[in-house]
N, C-alpha and C positions, 0 to 999 in steps of 0.2 A: 336582684336581691337588694336587701336593705344595706345601707352603709355600715361598715364594721364598727364595733365598739372599741374604744381606746382601752389599752391594757391598764388594769387597776392593781397589778401585783405589787405589793410593798417589797422593799429590799429586805432580804432576810438577814438576821443578825447571827453572828457566830461567836464562839468563845475561844477556840484554839488559835494559837499564833500562826500555825501553818495555814489554817483556813483563811485568816486575814491576809496572809501573804498571797495566797492564790486568788483572792477576790479583790486585790488592790486595784484592778482595772475596771471593776464593775461600776456602772453609773448609778445615778439616783434611782432609775427605774429597773435596776438589777441586771441590765444587759451588759455583755462584754463585747469587745471588738470582734467582729465576724459573726455574731448572732444574727439570725433571720428575724427582722423586725416586722416585715409585711410581705405578703404574697398576693399578687394580682394575676388572674388568668382571664383571657378573652378568646373565645372560640377555640378552646383547648380540650380535646378529647370529648368528655360528656358535658362540659361546661360552656354556657353562653358567656357568663362573666362571674368571677368570684374574687372577693377581696377579704383577706383574713389577716389577723395580727396574732401570731403565736406568742406564748409566754417565754420568759428567759430560761426556764428550767425544763421540767418534764411536761411535754405536750401529748395528751392522749387524743388521738384522732379516731373518733368512733363513728361507725356508720355501717349499714347492711352491705352485703356483698353486691357489687355492681353500682354502688352509689357514687364512686369516684374518689375513694381514699388513696388508692395507688396512683391515681392521676395527679394527686398532690406531690407524691414522691417523684414521679416523672417530670413534673414541672420544675421542682428544685434542681434535679440533675441536669436537665437541658439548659436551664438558665445559667448553670455554673459550667457550661462548655463541655459537658460530658458527651461521650459517643453514645448514640441511641442504642447500640448493640449491648452495652453493659446492663441495660434495663431488662433485656430478655423478651421484649415485646415486639419490636420492629427494628429494621436496619436503617431506616431513613426518617427524617423529621416530618416528612409530609404525612406519615401515618398518624401523627399526633394532632393534626388539624381536624376540628370537628367536622363530621360528615355533613355535606351540603354547603360548607363554607370554603372560600378560596384561600383565606389566610387567618392567622391568629397571632397572639403574642403572650409571653410570660414575663412578668416583671417581679424582681426580687430586690428587697431593700435590706442591706446589711448594715449593722452598727459599725461606724467608723472609729478611727483611733481617737479623734477629738470628741469630747462630750457634746451631745446634741447634734452631731453631724452624721447623717446616714449616706451610705453609698448605694445608688440605684442602678441595677443591672437589668437591661431589657433585651430580650431576644425575640425578634419577629420571624415567624416561619410561614411558609405557604406551600401549596400543593405541588409546586414545581421543585420542591426539595431545596429551596434557597433560604438562607438565614441572614438576618441583618442585626448587628449588635449596636446597642446604645449604652453609654456609660454616663450617668447623670444627665440624660437627655441628649447627649452629643453622639453622633455616629462614630464608632471606633472599630479598628480591626479586632479579630478574635484574640490576637496575641495580648492586647491590653487587658482583656477580661481575664485571661489565664494568669497574667502578672498579679492582678488583684487577688485571685484565688490562692496563688502560691504565697502571697504575703500573709494570709491568715491561716496557712497550713491546712487548707481544705482539700481532701483527697477523695474524690467521688468514687474512684475505682478501688478504694481500700475497703474490703468487706467489714473490717472492724469499725469503720466510720459510717459507711453507707451500705445498708443491707436491704435492698428492695425485695418485694414478695417473690418475684420470679428467680431470685438468686439466693434464697435462704438455704436451699439444698447445696449450693456451691460452697457455702461456709463450712458445712459439715463435711464436705469432701476435701477441704484443705489438708494437705499433708503437713506434718510437723515443720518441715522446712519452709513451706509457704506461710504457715501460721506465724512463724518467727519473723519473716519478712514483713508481713502485714502489721504485726505488733510493733516492730521497730519503727515503721512509718507513722503509726498512729499515736504512740505514747513515748515517754522518755526523752532522752537527749536526741535532738535532730541529727547529730553527727553519727549516731549508731548505725543507721543503714549505709551511710557513706563509708564508715570504717569497716563494716561487714563486707561490703562489696570489694573494698581494697584488700582485705585479708584473703578473700576468695581468689582474687586475681593474683596476689603475690604468692599464695600457696600453690596455685597451678604453675606459676612461673618457676617457683623453687623446685617443684617435682621435675619439670622439664630440664632445668639446669643440672640437677643431680644426675639424671639419666645421661645428659650430654657429657658431663665431666667423666663419668664412668666409662662411657664409650670411647672418649678421646684418650684416656689413660691407657686403655687396652690397645687401641690402634697405635699409640706412640711406642709402646713396648714391642709390638710386633714389627714395626718398621726398623727400630734400632737393632733388633736381632737379625733381620735380613741384611742390613748394611755390614754388620760385623762378619758375616759369612763371606762376603764378597770383597773384602779389603785387599787380599793377595792378587786376585784377578785385576782389580782396579790399578794396583801398582804397575803391573806389566803393561796394562793398557796405556798408562801415562808414559812409560819408557818408549813404547811404540809411537805415541803421539809426538814425543820429543824428536825422534828421528825423522818422522814425517814433516814436522815443522822445519827441521834443518834442511830437508830436501826442498821444501816449498820456498825457503829463503834463497837457496841457490837458484831455483827456477826464476826467482825475481831478478837475479843479476844477469841471467842469460839474455833477455831482451836488450838490456843496456849494453852488453858486449857487442851484440849484433848492430845496435844503433851506432856505436863508435866506428865500426867498419864501414857502414853506409856513409857516415859523415866524411871520412877520408876520400872515398870515391867522389862524393859531391864536390869537394874542394878542387880536385883535379879537373873535373869537367868545367868548373867555373873559369879556370885559367885558359882552357881552350876556347871558350866562348869569347873572351876578351880579345884574343888574337884574330879570330874571324871577323870581329866587328871592325877592327882597324883596317883590314884589307878591303872590306865593303865600302867604307867611307872614302878611301883613296880612289877607287874605280868610279864612284859616283861623282867625285869632283871633276875628273877628266871628261866624263860624259856631259856634264852641265856646261863646261867651257866650250865644247865643240858645238853645242846647240844654239849659242847666242847669235852668230851671223845669219843663220837660217831664219830666225825669228824676224830680223829686220826686213829680209826679202819678202817674207810672208805678209808683213804689214803693207808693203808697197803693192803687192799682188792684190790685197783686199781693196786698196784704193782704186785700182784699175777696174776691178770687178764691180765696184759700186757705180762707177761712171757708166760702164757698159750696161748695167741693169737699168739706169735711168733712161738711156737711149732706147733700150728694148721696150720699156714701158711706154715711151712716146710713140714708138712704131705700133705697138698694140692698140693704143688709143686711136691712132690714125686709121688703123685697119677696122676698128669697131665702128668709127664714124662712117667710113666708106661703105661698110656693110649695111648700116642703118639707112644711108641715103639710097643705096641700090635697092633695098627692100621697099622703101617708100615709093621709088619710081616704078617698081614692079606692081605694087598695089594700085597705083593710079592707072596703069595700063589695063589691069584686070577690071577695075571699076568702069573704064571707058567701054570695054567690050561688053560688060554686063548691061550697061545703059542702052547700048545699041540693041542687045537681045531683048530687053524689056519693051522697047518700042515695037519690035516685030511681034512680040507676044500680045500686046494690047490690040494690035490690028487683028490677029487671029481670034482673040476672045470676043471682039465685037461681032465678027461673022458668026461665031458659035452661039452668042446670046440671041441673036435674031432667029436662028434656027430653033433654039429651045423654046422661045415664046410661041412660035408657030405650032410646035408639037404639043405644048401644054394646052393651047386653046382647043386643039383637036381632041385631046384626051378628056377635057372637061365636057365638051359637047356630047361625046359618046357616053360618059357616065350619067349625064342628066337624062339622055334618051332612055337608057336602061332603067332608070328610076321611074320614068313616066310609063314605061311599058309594063312594069310589075303590077299584077292583079292583086287586090286586097283579099285576105283570108279571114272568114268568119268561123270561130270555134263552135262546136256542137254543145251548147250550154245545157240543153234539155237532157241529152244523153248523160252528160257529166253529173247533173243533179240526181238522175235516176240511179246511177252507179253509187253515188255517195249515200243515198238512202239505203241501198242494199247493204253497203258496208256497215252502216250504223246498226241495222237490224241484226246482222250476223254477230257484230261485236257484243250487243246486249245479250244475245243468246249464249255466247261463250262465257260472258261474265256471270250469268245466272248459273251455268253449269259449274263454273269454278267455285262459286259460293256454296252450291250444294255439295261439291266434292270436298271442300275444306271442312264443312260441317261433318260430313261422313268420316273424314280422316281424324278430326278431333274426337268424335265419338268412338272411332276404332281405337285410337291411342288410349282413351280413358278406359275402354273395356279391356285392352291388353294390360294396362297397369293394374286394373282390378284382378285380372287373371294372374298376373305375376305375384301380387300380394297374397292372393288366395293360395297359390302354389307354395309360396314361401311360408305362409302361415301353416299350411298342411305339413310341410317338412319340419317346421319348428315344433308342431304339436307332437310329432313322432320323436323329437330329440330329448336329450337329458335336461337341457336348460329349460325347455318348455315345461317339463314335469315340475321343476322347482318353481317356475313362475306360477303355475297353476296351484301349487301348494301354498305359495304366499298369498294368492288371491283368496284361497279358502280361509286364510287367517284374518281376512279383513282388508287386505291391500287390493281393492277391486281394480285399480288402474295401474298396477305395477307393470303389466306387460306393455301398455302404451308408453309408459315412462322409459322402459328398457329399450323398446324399438326406436323411440325418439333419440335417445343417447347414441344408439348404434348408428343411426342415419346421419347424425350431426357431429361426429367425432372431430371433423376438421375445424370446428368452432372453438375447440379447447386448446390451451397452451400445453398442458401436460396430460398424461394418461388419466382417464376417469374409469373407476372400477364400480361395479354394482349391478344388481343388488349383491350384498355381501354373501348371501347364500349361494349364488352362482359361482363365486370366486373361490370357495372353500372346497377342497377335495379331501375326503376322509373315507377310508376303506372299511374300517371296523364298525359294525352296526352298533355294538355296545358303546364304543367311544363316541359315535355320532349322537347317541342319546344323551351322553354326558355333556357334549359340547352344546347341543341344542337347548338343553335345560339350563346350562350355566350362563349362556349369553342372553341378554335381554332381547325381546322380540323386535323392538324397533331397530336394533342393529342389523338383523338379517335382511330387512327390506331397505336399508339405507344405501345411498350411493356415496362413493368416496372420491374426493378431489384432492389434488396436490398443489393447488395454486389458489390464492385468495380471489383473483378475478374469475377463475373457473367456478369457484364456489358460488359467488354472487350471481353469475349467469345461470347456473343450474338451479339455484333456489328460485329465481324468477320464472324459469321455464317449467319447473315441476311443482310450482305452488298450487295449481289447480288439480294436480294429481294427488296431493296430500302425502308426498313421499319425503322423508327426511334426507338431509345432505350433511355429511361429515367431512371436515377438511383435515388432511394429514400433512403437516408442514415438513416434518423431518421423518424420513424413512429409515434412518440409521438407528433402529431400536436396539437397545442393549438389554436383553434379558439374561438372567443368571444361567450359566451352563448347567445342564442336567447332571446332577451328582447324587446318585443313589448310594447312600452310605450303607454300611453293614447293618446298622440298627434299623434303617428303613426296610432292608430286605427281610430281616427277621420279623418285622411287623406286617409284611405282605405288601409293601409299597413298591411298585415296579416301574412307574413312569410318571410323567407330568403332562397335563392336558395340552399345553402348547406344542408338545413334541409329536402329537398323534395326528396332525392334519397338515396339509400343504396349502399355501396361499401366497399371493404376491406380497412383497415386503410392506407396502402401504396398508393392505388389508390386515396382515398379521399385527402390524403396529396398532391399528385401531382396536382389534380384539384384545390386545394386551392392555391398552390404556383404558378402554371402556369396560371390559369385563374381567381384567386381571387373570387371564387364562394361564399366565406364567406362574401364578401363585397357587394353582389348583392341582393336586396330586391324584393319581389313579392307583387304587389298591385292589387286592383280591378279597375273597371271603374271609381270609385270615385277618386282614386289616379291619374288616367289619366287626369281627369278634374282639379285636384288641384296640378298638377306637379310643379308649381312655388313655392308652399309652402313646397314641400318635401325637396328641397335643403337646406332650412333653418334648417332642423334637422341634417345636416351633412352627408346626404346620397348622394353618388356619382354615384350609379347605381340602376336603377329601371326598372322592367318588369311589363307591364300591358297587358291585353288581346289584345290590338291593337298596342302599341308602346313600344319601348325600349329607355329609357332615360339614358344619361351619361353626368355627369357634371365634369368639370375640372377647377382648379383655377390656374391663371397665377402666376409664380414664381416672376415676377417683379412688375407688377401693382397690383396684388392681386385680379383682377376682375374674375368673374365666367363666363364661357362659357358653353353652352349646346349643345348636339348632340342627335337628335331624329331619330330613324330608325323604320321601320315597322317590325312586328313580322311575320316571315315566318313559315309555318307548318313544322313539323318534317319529314325528309326524311330518317333518319337512324333508329330511334327507331320504327317507324311505317312503316314497309316494308312487302311485300308479297313474297310467294315462286315462283320460276320459274318452271312451270309445265312441259315445254318441256324438261328441263334438267333431271327432275325426271323420265319421260317416257323413255328417252334415256338410263339412268342408269339401269332401270329395264330390258330393252331388252338386254343390255350388260350382266347383271347378269345372265339371263336365258341361254344365249349362253355359258357363262363360265361354268355353272353347267353341261350342256350336254357334253361339251368337257372334263371335269374332269371325268365324268362317263365312256366315251369311253376309255380314257387313263388308267383308273383303270382296265377295262376288258382286255386290251392288256397286262398290267403288270401281271395279273394273268396267262395268257397263257404262257408268258415267264418263270414264276416261275415253271409251270408244266414241260416244256422242260428241265429246269435246273435240277430239281429233278431226271428226267429219266436218263440223262447223268451221274449224280453223282452216281446213283445205278449201272449202267454198269461199271463205273470206280472202284467201290468197289469190284465187282465180279472178275475183272481182277487182281486187286491187291491181292485178297485172293488166287487165283490160283498161282500167282508168289511167294507168301510167302510159299506155300506148297513145291514147288521145292527147295527154298532156305533152308528150314528147313531140307530136306532130305540130301542135300549136307553137311550141317553143322554136321549132325549126323555121317556120314561116316568119315569125317575129325576128329571129336572129338574122335571116337573109336580108329583110328590108333594112335593118339597122346597119348591116355591113355595106350595102350599096350606098346609103346616105353618107356613111363615113368616107367612102372613096370620093364622092362628089366634093365633100368639104376639103379633102386633102388636095385634089386637083386645083380647086379655086385658090387655095392659099399658095400653092407652088407658082401659079401664074402671077399672082401679085408680087411675090418675092423677086421673080426674074425681072419684072417691069421696073422695080425700084432700084436696080443695080446702078453703079457710078457711070458717068458719061466718059467715053474713050478720048475725045478731042482734048479735054482739059488735062488729062493725064499725059498725053503726048507732048503738050507745050511744056509741062514741068520737066520732063526728061530732057528736052532740048536745052533748056537753061542749065541743067546740071552738067551736060557735056562740055559746054564752054568753060565752066569753072574748073573742071578736071584738067583740060588741056593747059591752062595757065599754070596750075600747080606742078605739072609734069616738067615744064620748061625751067622753072626755078630750081628744081631738084637736079637737073642735068648740069647747070652752071656750078652748083655747089660741089658736085662730084669731081669736076675738073680741077678745082683748087686743092682738093684733098690728095689727088694723085701727084701734084707737084711737090707738096710737103713730104710725102712718103719717100720720094727719090732722095732728097737731101738727108733724111734720117738714116737711110740704108748706108750711105757713104760714110758717115761719121761712125757708125757702129763697126764697120769693117776695120777702120784704123785702130780703134780701141782693142779689138780682138787680137791683132797682130802683136801689140805691146804685151798683152796678158800672156801670150804663148811664150815669148822670150823669157819672161820672169819665171814661169813655171818650169822651163828647162833648166835654168840655173839652180833652182831649189832642189830639183830631183838629183842633180849631180852631187850637191853638197850633202844631202841626206844619206847617200850610199856610204860615205865615210863615217857619219855619226852612228849608223846602225852597228858598226863593229864595236865602238866604245860602249854602246848600250848593252850589247850582248855580254861584254866583260863585267859590266856593273850588275846585271841580273844574275850572272853566275855567282858573283861574290855575295849578293844578297841571299840567294838560296842556300849557300854554304853557311852563312850566319844564322838563318832561320832554322836550319837542321840542327846546328849546334845548340841554338837556344831551346829547341824542343827537347833535345837530350838532357840539357841542364834542368829543364822544368820537370821531366820525368824523374831524374835523380832527386830533385827537391821533394816531389810527392812521396817517393819511396822513403826518403829520410823522415818526412813528416809523419807518415804512417808508422814507421818503426818507433819514432819517439812517442806517438800517441799510444801505441801498443805497450811500450815499456812503462809509460806513466799509468796506463790502466792496470798493469800488473802491480806496480809499486811506485811510490814517490820517494825519491832519495832524500832521506833525512841524515842528520849528523851521525846518529847511531847506526843507521842502515849502511852508510858509507864505510864506517869502521868494520862492520861485519863483512862487506864486500871485499875489503882489502885482505882479509884472511883467506878468501876463496881463490881458486885458480884464475889466472888472468886471460886464458884463451878459451874459445868456445868449445874446442874438442876436450880439453882437460875438465872444464866445468860440466859438460854433459856426462863424462865418465864418472865424476864424483857424485852427480845426482843419481845415476843408475845404481851405484854401489850402496848409497844410503837407503834408497827405496827397497833394494833387495834385502838388506839387513832388517828393515822394519817389517817387510812382508813375511819374513821367516818366523815372526812371533804369531802363533795361531791361537785362537780362542773359540770355546764352544758357544759362548754367547757374545755376539758382536756388539750388542747394545748394553753391555754390563756397566760401562762408565756412565752412560746417559741415565740408566735406571738408578745407579747409585746416587748420582747428583740430584735427580728428580726426587728420589726418596729422601735425601738429606734436606732439600728445600721443604718438602712436605713435613719432615720432622720439626724443622724450625717453625713453620707456620702453625702446626698443631700445638707446639709448646707455647707459643705466644697466645693463641686462642685459649688454651687450657688455663693459663695463668689469669687471663681476663675473666673466664667463666668462674673460676674459683673466687676471684674478688667479687664478681657480681653475685655469686651464691652467698658469700658472707654478708654482702650488703643487703640482700633480700631477707636473709635470716634476721639480721639486726632490725630491719624495718618491720618484719612480721612481729618480732618480740615487742618492739616499741608500741605498735598499733594494738597488739593483743593485750598489752598491759593497760591500755586505756579502755579498750572495748569490752573485754571479757568481765572485769570486775563490775563495770557499770551495768552490763547485761545481767550478770548474776544477781546483783542487787535489785534490778528491775523485776526479774522473774520472781525473786523472793518476795517482793512487795505484792506482786500479782497473786502469788501462791497464798500469802497470808489472807488477803481479802477473799480470794476464791474459796479457800478451805473453810474460812469462817462462815461465809454465805452459804456454802454447800451443806455444811452441817445443819443449818437451819432448814434447808430445803429437803435434803435426802439423808444419806448415811455418811458418805465421805467423798472427798475429792481433792486433788492436788494438781498443781502446775509445776513442771520441772523443766530444766534446760537439758536437752540431749546433746552432750558434748562428744566430739570425735577428734580430739587432739588437734593436729594441724590441718585436718580436712575440714576447713570451715564451710565448704559448700554443703556438708551433711549436718551441720548444726540445726537443731529445731526445738520447738516447744511441744512438750507432751502434756496433753490434758487427760488425766486418769480419774475415773469416777467409779463408784459402785452405788447401787440403789437397793441392795439387799444385804442384811447383816452377815449372811453366810457366804456372800460372794467375795471375790478379790477385786482389787483395783484394776480396771481394764482401760486401755487407751480408747478415747472417744472415737467411735467409727460406726458406720452403718451396719457392720457385722456383729457388733456386741450390744448395741443399745437400740431401743425402739425410737420411733419418730418423736414422741413426746419427751423421752429422756434426753434426746439430743437437743431438743428445743430448750429444755431447762438448762442444760449444760452451756449452750451457746449464749443464752441471755445472761447467765451468771458470769460467764467469762467477760462479756461486754460490760457488765456492771463493775467487775473488778478493775477494768481499765479506766473507769470514770475519774478516780482520784489522780491518775497518772497522765491523763490525756492532755495534749496541747492543741487540740482541734476545737473550733468554736461550737460545733454541733455534731450530733450523731442521729442517724435515721435507722429505725428497725421496723419492718413491715410484717405484721401478723406472725410474730415469733411465738406467740402463745397458743397458736392453733395446735391441737393434738395433745395439749396438757390436760391432766385431770384437774378437777376444781381445787383440790388441796394444794397441788404444786403451783397452779396458776395464782392462787391467792398469796402464797408465800413469795412467789416471784414478783408480784405487784408490790408487796411491802418492801422488798429489797430495792426495787426501782425508786419508790417514793423516798426511802431512806437515803439512797445515793444522790437523788436529785436535790435533797435538802442541804447537802454539803455545799459550802461556798465555792469550792474550787472545781466543781463538776461542770461539764459543758451543757449546753442546750441539747435536749433530747426529744425526738419525735417517735412515739410508739403508736403504730396503726393496728387497729383490731376491730373486727365486726361486732364484738360484744364485750361487756365487762360483767364480772360477777357482782351480785348484790352485796350490800353492806361492806364495801371495801373502805379502808381508811385512807383519806386524802389529807394532804398537807397544803400549806400555802404555795409550795413549790409546784403544785400540779395545775395544769390548765387543760380543760377538756374542750376539744373542738369537735362539735357534732356536724357530720356531713348530712345535710338534708337537701337532696338533689332530685328534682322531678318536675313535671309540668304543672303540679298544683301546690307548689311549696312556697310561692312568693309571699303570700299573706302570712302564713305561720312563721316564716323566716323573719318578717318585719316585726311581728309580736315578740318573737324570741330575742331578736337583737335589741329591742327596746327594754328588755329586762322584765317583761311581764311574767306572771306565774304560768305554770304548766296547764292549769285549767283553762285559762284564756286561749292558750295556743290550741288546745284540743277543740274549744268551741269554734275557733276560726276554721279549723279543718272540717268540723261537722257542717258549718255553713257552706263550705265549698261543695 
């Protein structure tokens, strides 16, 4: 498109002081902060690229339907961070990218606070549903864009500011409460909606507080009444508690009295322990004095024992040496004897070696002679070759027979398979499924049977169950209903196969492609159809059932029939329904089957009128079909012929098997004869090899014997060894003699030491007899002391436990000691007093044992409720005060605002119609029910009616809506307002008046920028300088006319450019 023209709108002059005050922020080019200065689109909806500069006042966006007017509205909303859902077109931004493109962007330039400075907001979108935000060319988060929008008080979801085409009806549906909320946001004091929300919250809080105060006061009175009734019983309970406390106090003294008794017993036992200890120490001293001389004798005894031990060790060492020398002399004697024996053995071995050499030579000569006498054996090679040829010929014959037999077996298997298929086909021809398959073939599905049998034979290839054709899966009993179902469902569905897995679908599509059979995939079997509910009105009109209830099918099949043919929306009626078909459509039924006709109703999307289509009911051709007898007879003849052929082939196969067995037997005989000859040749060869091996062994044995060691040299070595052994034996005997002399001297010394040791041992024994008596006395005294000490420890433990028990019952304080002095001082008297006190307390009986606890709990509850009640009353007064304060600020301002809107609305409405007013619907302190009522009348004889879809037509509502928006112009604090095709449905007179109102409002200095989108404008309308007309010319041949138009050329030149295209 051509580049946009710069705005040439002069700044309007005003005369009123209020107008000048409202326009104080307008710049030289008449724009105010927040106005849209420029819009740029790229790959957005229907646009490749668009750049336009709207005017600062009223902008009329004109263009035929579908040219892209509403696309401009969508672009403004999305660039200002609006949710796509508020546009009513799509739920995600990817739907706004132009078809065939991957991404696009929207760029919006807003007039800034400083003169000559514009704020540029860019939103980049793509088909992955992602958005990127730019503020003045820098990437920013979405929050920064929202902050800019809030700064200028731009509210995209406020229908009084932004009214797209698809939400015009929503504005008419706004309740008075919602209309008040939207108006507060759009015009007047920005604190109004905040104050309104605060009043709603505080009024709800006040109602809750008032109910709470009332409930607490009632509860408090009830509790006080109950406590007053129980005061006498409570007093008796307290007297009883006093007696029980006294008894408990006496019980506390009882353990301490018992503790004092135990303490006296403990002191007595301690004195006895000291006496026993003194006796034990005296006996121990006498015993120790008697043991001293014995210890001296024992030390002398130990000295003699040590000397005796040294001599004994020397004797043992002498004995060990004597044993070693004796062993050495014995070993030398044995070695001498062994050497003499070895010499004799050598002489015997020499005689034996000569004899073995002679025997080995004789054995070698005999073996060589046997080898020379053995005659050579020649194998019968000619006979072996002849037998080999016979075996080869027989093997070839067997191989040929096997080949012929395998061919016969393959042919037989093929014929049996053909026979099985023919039999199965014959059975299927006579079955119900076959009837239905033949019926489908007659409708044009020539290969449906082949496809069906392929699926049945290859079910193991699929992940989930595969159904089809659909006609075979449906079971319907009623012939009439079968006709309904067959005529209702498209023909392609009946011959379709149904899969439940995407991979199964792809596999089946590839396999059935050459059959020309459709495949449907059912992902979710959990279909949810509305339950059958035949109302009384339906029964009166003759409607008795619904089509999806009259047949049975697997869930996947039924789901396909519901989704593809909507059988759950088709009802079945009687002849009575046929006669009253005009009344059936009033029940919301769009499809009806009767015995004679099929009715279908549809509602226009535009005018809303209902049109009907009536067809005759044709009898069923698929469900009610007969067998083809000629095909069955043909299959039977073919089946008999195949049976005879199979029998003949089996007989021929048996003859071949007999011939093969005969040849195999002949081959076995020939092989046996050949093996006999081979065994004989092997025997002769093995015998010659064995004799040759014996000759070699005998020769090696003779060589080994001849190489053995010479006997004379071995004899000389043994003689030298004898001389050395005799010399060693002589030296050992001399050493043995010296050891015997030393042993005798040591024995004499040991005997003297032993005699002295025995004398000392006798003296010690006599003295120890006297010491044992003193030891016995000392041990007896120690046992007496230990026993007394144990008794003392036991009394100490008993005393400690008594004290711990008494302390666990009570710790004696100064006050408690004074109380104890008033009580009896003996255990018996104290126990009697406790028993008397408890008896007196137990004599006081009560019907309710928990009366005191209930009284005290209730008293605590009374105190708690009283405190909370006072707090709630204070909070209630504070809430009332806050409501009155806020209401004093909010309600007068709101009344004044509504009064201003009403003045403008009434004045404008009188010019357009008859009368209209805007009023505030007040509800006291129920601020959530406050609302704005728009009342209008379009006829002199009528009364003012609240604006709604029930009282006014579409055109009347459009007039009222646009006039209400115009009434907000002078009061608004938003920078711009968008209204899309609000003039549709108006008559020409009202549309002309409405346009003049818009032009007049736009000419005021304090009115915001306004965008009015319309597909057409009436001729001869009056325009002012405040109006800017933006013509949408969008299409494949519009580039050159757009360039001429943008250059400011006349309309004639634009038309000539179009004619040239």
